[in-house]
N, C-alpha and C positions, 0 to 999 in steps of 0.2 A: 533489430524490431524483436521485441520480445513476446513469446507465446506462452501462455500459461494454461494447460489443461485443468480447467476445472469439473472435478467429478464429485457427485455427495460423498464417496469413500475417500476423498482426499484428505488430510489432515491438517488442521492449521499449522503445526508446526512443518511440513513440508512445501506449503506456501510461502511461510514465512521464509523460508529458506531459499527456495527459489527468486522471488523480488530480491531478496538482501544480496544474491548472487549476481544477478541482474544488474540493479542499479546502484548496489552500495548504502542505501536507506533501509532502514527497518519499518515493517508492515506491521498494524496492529490490526486485529481482527475483534469485533465485539460481538458479545451475546445478550442483546438488550443493552442497559448502560455500562455491563462489565467487560472486560478485556476475556474472550475466549480463553480457555485449557489449550494448551499446547496438543492436547490428545483429541482433542475435539473434532467431529470432521464437519468438512461442509455443507452437509446435509443438516445436522444438526442444528447450523447456525442460520438454515433457512434457505438454502440453495437451491432456485427456484429453475435456472435453465442450466444442465449440463452441456459443456463443449469448452472449444479454444476460445480465450481472452487473449487477443493481440493487440499489443499497443506500442508506440513509437515512445523512443526515450526523450523526444520533444513534446510529449503529451504533458499539461500541466498537471499538478496535483491536484487541484481543484476539478479538473475534467476526469481525472482516473478515479475519484471517489466518486464520484456523481455515477459513471459507467457501472463500476462495481454495485452501487446501490440500485440504478436502474435496470440493468441487462441482466444481473443475477441474485438481486437483494440481498446482499452481503454488506454489513457496515464494515468498513476500514479507516484507517487514519494512517500516515505516512508520518516516520518521524526520521530525527536527524541518526547518523550513524552510531551515535552513544545515547540515543533515545533518551535525551536530553528535554528536547522540545518538539512539539508536532511541525513540520516543515509547513510554511505559510503556501496557500492554494495557488498564486501565480508562478512559485518556482516549477521548473518541468522536472521530471522525473531523474534525468541524467543529471541535473544540477543539485538535485535534491542528496545524491549520495557524496556530495562533494562539500556540503554545509561544515565550516570548522566546527570542533566540539566546543561545548558550550556557548554554543552561538545565542545571540539576542537576535529580535526580531529587525534592528537594523541593520543587522548583519546580512539578513537574508534578503531584506529589502533591498540593498546594496547588488544582490545578484540577480534580481529581476530585469530583463531588458526592457 
């Protein structure tokens, strides 16, 4: 089970590193429509609730994205480890880090149980 401590002073780079270490996939955070700067803080991105975000590796990517938006007002996307493409919503966070490099949609669909 992953525990992320989300505070207004936490930087984008820090959260991305923690996510990558936990799941092996890449996390992208957004400021409006643009990808947020590494040095930006979560407070600058609109973080509304500070606290721990706990999630299981079995949580789907789609559910993770929805929870980050609804609970913390953070817009995120999960990408493959090589950042080639966004991971399909139906994959779990655990399997998101196992998607092969230069994966296609069909490759990821075959991983959904």
